[in-house]
N, C-alpha and C positions, 0 to 999 in steps of 0.2 A: 791494180798495183800502181800504175802510173798516177792515177788520181790521188791515191794515198800519199805517194811521194811528193806530189805537187802541194798538197795541203800541209804536209810536214814542213816543206820549205817555206810556205806562206806563214807558218806559225813563227818563223824567225824574222819576219818583216818588222819594219819600224812600228812602234806602238805610239810614238809621239812625233808630230811633225816639227822640225826645227825651222822656225822662221828667222833665226839669227837676229840681226839688228835692222831688218827691213822695216820700212814704213810705207804707208799708202801715200802716193803722190797727191798733192793738193789739187782738188778739182771742184771749184765752186764758181762756175762762169757767171757772167753778168746777168744773164736772163734768170738764173736761179735767185740771186739776191733781189732782183727787181720783182720777181714773182712772189717771193715770201713777203716782201714789204707791201705789195698791193693786195695780197690775200688778207693780211691783217687789217688794212684800211677798208676792205670791202665787207667786213663781218656784219656791219649794221643791216645790210640788205640780204643776209644769208639766214635761212631757217634751220639748216641741218648740214653737218659736215659728213661727207662720205670719204673715208680714208681707204685706199686700196694698197694692198701689199702682196708680195709673192707667197703663195701657200707653201712653198718649199722651205722657206725660212721665216716662219711665223713670228719669231721673236727677235731675230737679228736684223739690224739695219734700218728699223723704223726711225724716222727723223724725230728726235725729242723736241725740236722746235714746234712741231705740230701740237703735241700735248701741252706745251708751255703757253702757247699763244693763241691757238685756234680751238681749244677744247672748251670754249665757253658756250658752245651750241650743242644741241643733240648730236651724238656722234655714232656712226656706224662704221665698223671695220669689216672690209670685204677682203677675204683671202682668195686671190684669183690664181689662175693657172693650175687648177686642181688636176687637169689631165697630165701634168708633169710631176705631181706630188704624190706622196704616200698618204692616202686618205683613211687608212685603217685606224689611225690614232686621233680621229677628230675629237672624240669626247675628252681625251687627255689634253689636247690643245685648248679646247673650250674651258676646261676646268682651270688650267694654268692662266689663261687670259682673264677669267673671272676673278681669280685671286689678285690680279693686277688691276682690277676695276674696269675691265673691258667686257661688256655684257651683250652688246648688240653686234653679233658676228655672223656673217654669211660666207659660205664657201662657193665659189663660182668658177665656171669655165666660160668666159665671155666670148670665145671664138665658136662655141657650139651654136647652131642655129636656134635650138630651143633648150635653154637651161632653166630648170624649174626654180632655182634659187634667184635667178634674175627677175622672175615674176614676183618674188617675195619682196623686192626692194621697195616698190612704191607703197604697198600696204604698210610695211614697217615704218617707212619714212612718214607717211600720213599719220599713223598712230602716235609716233614720237612727237610730231609737231603739234597735233591737236590736243595732246595731254600735257603739253608744256606751255610756257608763256612766250608769246611772240612780241611782247613789248610794243614798239611803235608800228608793227606790221599787222596788228589785229584785224584791221579792216580790209587788208589785201588778201583775197582768197586764192591767189596764185602762190606757189611755193618756189623758193630759190634754194638750190643745193650747191655746195661747193665740193668738187672732186679733187682730192689731194693725194699725194703719195710720192715716193722716191721715183727716179726714172725707170721706165720700161717695166712697169708692173701691170699695165693694162688699163690705165685710166681712160684713154681714148676708146679702147675696145669695149669698156663697160658702157660708156656713153652711147656708142653705136648699138650695143646689144639692147639697152633699155629703150632706145628710140625705135629699134626694129620691133621690139615686143609690143610697145604700146601705141606707136604711131604708124607701124607697118611701113616705115621709110628706111632708106639706105643710109650709107655712111655720111656722117656730118663732121667727123673728126678724123684726121689723118693718123694712121697707125704705122708702126715699124718695129723691126726686131732688134733695134739697138737704142741706147739711151740718147735723149736729146732731140727726139722727133718733134715734140710739141714745145715751141718756144714762145708762142703767143700767150699773153697773160689775160686770164679771165674772159675767155671767149664764151658767150652766153648761147646755149643751145636748148631749144624746146624738145622734151622727150616724152611728154604725156599731155593729154587733152583733158581728162577727167580724173583727178583735178589737174589744173594747168601747172605743170612743173617744168622749170628751166634748170639746167645744170651749167655750172661755171667750170669749164675745162681749164686746167692750170698746168704749167710746166712741172716736170718732176723736179723735186728739190731735195738734195742730199744735205746732211749736216755739213757745216763748214769744215769740220774735221771728223773723219771716220775714227771710231773709238779705238780700234786695234787692227792689226794686219789680218787676223783670222776673219773678222767681220768683213773686211775689204775683200778677202778671198771669196767668201760666200757670195757677196754682192756681184763680184766679177763673174763667177761661175753662173749666176742667174742672169747675167747680161744687164745688170743695173748700173754698173760703172764700166768704163772702158778698160779693156784688158791691160793695156800698157801702163795704166796707173799703178797696177800691182806688179806686173811683170809676167809676160806670157809663159816664160819658162817655169816660173814659180807656180803659176796656176796649173800648168800641166802636171807638175810634180805633186802638187797638193791633190789634184784629181786622182792620180794614180794611187797615192797614199789612201785616199778615202775609199776608192773601189776595193783595194786590198783589205782594208779594215772591215768592210762589209762582206767580204768574200764574194764580191761580184766579179767573177773572172771571165766574163763574156769577151773581154778584149783579147784574151789569149787566142781564141779561135778566129776572131775577127781580123787580127793582124798577123796571123800565122806564127805566133810564138810557140815554143815547145812547152812552156809552163808559165805560171804566173811569175811576175818579176817585180822587184822593189827598186829597180834601177831605171829611172825615166829615160836616160840616154839610150839604154838597150831597147826599150820599147819604141822610142822615136826612130831608132835605126831600122827596126823591123817594119815600121809603118812606111818609112822612106823606100825601103827595098820592095815592099809589096806594091807601092804606087809607082815604082820606077823613078823616084825622085833622087837618084844618086848620079854622080858624075865622076868618071875616072880622071884623076889628076896626077901630075908628076911632081915629085918633091925630091929633095936631096937624098932622102932615105929610100927612095924607090917610088913605085906606082901604087896608088891607093884609091880608095873611094871617098869622095866628098859627099856628106849627107846634108841635104837641104832640111836642116832641123826646124827652121821657122815654118816651113810648109807642113812638116809632120806635126808640130805643135798645134797649128791651126786645125788640121784634120782631127787630131785626138780630142781637143777641147770642144770644137764645134759639134762633133758627132755625139758628144755626151751632154750637149745643151738641148736634149730632146727627152724622150721618155725615160732614158737611162738615169736622168737626174732625180729619180725617186730615191736615190741614195741620200738626199738631203734630209731624210727623216732623222738622222742622227746628228745633224749639224748644230742644233741649238742646245747648248749646254744647260740653259736655264730649264729645259724640260728633261729632267734626269732620266725619265723612263726610256728615252731614246738613246742614252749613252751606252 
């Protein structure tokens, strides 16, 4: 009976998220602008482009500058972090990408020690290069690939995974869980001996302006842009809205709520109480509890930047089957 009552209440929750007049703060630091400029200038020595993006948002947030200026070489799209994504709709994603002209697509989890799709990268790259024209590089039997993508989608992890698979060597590129780890431009790293293949690691590059606040929200929840550029409180509220929309109510038991809630302030208060992040304060109106909401926001958002982020299967409106 209680479950039925909870679901009945959930049916009254918001159907649309109100973004108001919010905008995503501008974030296009110097190393991004420099990186994009040098990527364009280095195309003459590149045989193939490998674009990496987050599998949780296969259509949102890809930098259009890549398609406009770097798509003159054979192009592979790698949708990484499949361990965090809903992979049951792969074929639908592939069909949608095919309609958009993107045909060479692989799904990977580059943090796994042995990912079968990582092993497919070199054969696919070799086939694309050998069946196309290399122009002035015909006599050079080594291949040079450029790895591109928005921040924190796993570019460095991919390089390390390919290097581990084919050279049996350890990390050559620094990785991290937040955007902006790689700032060096066009670092050249060998990842394969037969054929000789070098990858050019590049910094993550966002569009100078993110198209809309919802795209910014998705990117922030995936860790691609810094949380404060959208607003931590807004991200937490959008996450709660999305969990409720999917009827993913695991947060109720996790944070000792009595039932699902559409009120982010109530949820944050429950988190603070459970974690002991409250403080008794005196005011003119009496004694009350001060809630450390910033800490609660951090716990709520970060805890869902893990396997729970399979909720992203509905985030791309361009794939209507997920709506």
